[in-house]
N, C-alpha and C positions, 0 to 999 in steps of 0.2 A: 536529594529530594526524596521525601517520604511518599508513601502510597497515596495519601490524600492529595498532596500537591501534584503528583503525577496524574491522578484522575481529573483534577481540576484543569490541568494543562491540556489533557486530551479532550476534555469536554469543551473547553473554550475554543480550541482549534477546530473541532468538529462543528460547533455552532457557527463559527465564521464561514466555513466552507458551505454549509447547508444554506445559510442566509444569502450569501453572495451568489450561489448557483441559482437560487430561487429568483433573485433579482434579474439574473441573466437568462432565465428560462432555459437552463441547461441541466443535463443529468450526468450522473457518474456511477461507476461500478467499482468493485474492489476484487482483487485477487490476492489472497493471503497464503503465505507459507508459515514463517516463524511466528506470526501473530495469531494464527489459528482461530480467527473469527473475532478477535478483540477489536480490530478496526471497524468491522461491520457493527458490532455491538455498541461501540462508542458513537457511531453515526446515528443509529436508530434510537438512541437516547434523546436525541434532539427533536423537539416538537417541530413538525413541518418537514421532517426528513423524507416522508413518503412522496413529496412532490418532486424530489430531485434524485433520490437514491434508488437505482434500478435493482440492485442486488449484488451478489458477489459469489465468489468461489473460494473455498478453503481447499487448497491443494497441497497438503502436507507431504504426501508420498510423491516421490520424484516422478513416477510414471503418470500420475494424475496431472502434473504440470503439462505434459505432452497431450494426454487424452482430453482433458477438459479446457485447458487454457491455450492450446495450440502452440506451445513452445516446441521448436524443432527438436526432434529426437537426437539429431547429430550434435546440436549445441549442448544438450544435457549430457550426452556421453563424453564429449570433449572437455567440458568445463565444470560439470557438476551443477547442482541446483543453486549454489551460493555464488552468484556472478552478476556483474553489471548488465551484460547482454541478456541474461535470463530474466532479470528484473524488468528490463524493457519489454521483452517478449510477453511476460506475464501481464503487464499493464495494457499492452496493445491487444492481447488476446481477450482479456476481460472486457475491454471497451467494445471490441467487435462482438464477442459472444453475448454480451448483455444489451447490446444496442444502445450504448450510452455515448454522450459527447466526450466524456473523460473516463479514463481508466487509471486506477491507482493500485500499486502492487508493493508487497513486502516480501523479502527473502533474506535469510541470514542464519546466524548461529546464536541461539540464546543460551546454550550451555546445558548442563554444567561442563560438558567435555567438548573439545574441538571436534569438528566434523569434516571428514575428507581433507585433512590438512589445513582447514580454515579455522582461524582462532575464534574463541568465544567473543562475542561483541561485534564481529564483522557483519554488517547489515547493509543491504541495498534497498532503497525505496525508489520507486519510479512513478512518473505520471505520463500518460499518453493522452493527447488531445488534438484538437484541430490544428494546433501550431507545431505539432511534432511530439517527440518523446524526450524526456530528461530523466536521468538517473543520478542519484546522489549516494555516495558511499558514506557510511557512518561507522565510526570506531567507538563503540559504546562500552562502558564498564558497569559492573554491578552484577546482581543476580538475574535470573530469568525474568522475573516480574519487571524489574527496572528496564532491562533491555527491550522487552516486548512493549512496554508502555512508551518508552522513548521512541521506538520505531513507529508506533502509531502516531504520536505527536509530530514527528518529523515528516512522515508521509503526508499528513494533513497540511503541514506548513508548506510543503512543496506544491501541493495542489493550490493552496491559497496564493502563492506567488504567481502562479499562472493565471488565475482567474481575477486577480486584482487589476489586470489590464482593462482598458476601456472595452465596453461591449463591442463584439465584432460586427454588429449590425449598424 
């Protein structure tokens, strides 16, 4: 997949999430590590995003995951930042901190080198919402841009799966 195809895929996924959340009159927030703001930037490219997107946190440094997104210090010390439970805690913390119905998070290793024994391309995306939290592990290949773009698309797809369910009202 080239850069243009990846951008189109991210944009289409973001548009679907923004429009469905607007229909449901629900909001969401993001917490990003490896994507470094790319998820938020992709969302705000969509017309109407301001009606549903509360905001987000970019917590690239490990200590900021604890300080800003409420990830337990013990969890980070025991498992490191690239972990399924950390991804869940990021999504839950973002949801809570931003006062949103849904929280979406990304964490992983974009490369070019492994991090803390975790391979390049290991990514966790998570969504936290009224029905609980789900984490998906991704094993991606390619360079940094490709990994980050795929992480954004997959995070948005995970949210889309949860919000396609009938309205909770």
